[in-house]
C-alpha positions, 0 to 999 in steps of 0.5 A: 470521501477521504483524501489521500496522496500519491507521489510519482515521477510519472504522469498518468490519469488513472492508477493501473496495478499492472505497473506495480513494482515499476516505481521503486521496484518493491511492494514492502506492504503488499500488493495495491495502490500506495497512498498516504494521508500526508502530502509531504510524504507523497512528495518525497515518494515521488523521487525514484532512486532507481531512476534519478534522471526522472527529475519531474515530481508529481503529487496526486490528490486521490479520493478513497473509501473510508478504511477501518478495522472492518474493511482493511488489515492494519499492520501493527508489529506489536499486536496479534492479528485481531480475532475477527480477522483470523475468523474471516480468513480461516472461514475463507480458507476453510482451515485453521491458521498456524500460530505464527500467521496469527502473531502479527498482520505482516506474517498473515500476509506472508502466510497467505502469499505462500499458501495460495501459491503453493510455496514452501518458504519458512516463516523466517524467509516470508519476511523477505520474499523475492520482490521480483515475484509478486504473484503471492502478494497479488494472490493474498490481496485478491483473497482478502478482497474476496472476503470483504477487505479493500486494503492494508493500512499502516502508520506514516510514523511507527512512533505514532501508530495512531496518527496519519496512515498510509494505505495499499488499496487492492483495487485501483478503481477505489483510488480516484484521482482528483487533481495532479500537482507538480512539486519541487524537492530539495537536495534531500528529496523533501517537499519544497513548501509552496512549490505546488503547480496545478497540472490537471484537475478532474471533474467530480 
């Protein structure tokens, strides 16, 4: 299985999506378990600026399913939503999508968030919804899961969209922790190379 990483200042044995937003207080890329293919990035994410007193940092090595164009939604700010994604979503909804919801994947997510919860926010406001209310984001994720998608994808670096990726998995059971390491961060909250100390390893 592919390996990804998750950074946190909290120690736990399994992911639990009931704790979404308890980290940095937002879900910028939708509802799900957040993971990255880059270890250093996960370590950086372990710092919680909302809880600076939590100064112990962990990186979780996580086994995940292979994510691809057929089972996940890729956020590309420069390209419209792929035709096959539009077709599956429209079939699932039983109606046609408005043009703006097909413009980029981010707008599709926002549209579903509103459509499935009865909201009437304008497209402009969909870009910055109230981060304290995740019911729409959760509804969008559950809908996409119901039509065969397991998560969202986006690049670690937007300047290299074909490089390493990050993920939000809709089901916490798709993210199986392999091991947990304690790491150190420097004054800029960047990973200190060689600081990894094994905390716990899980049986395969």
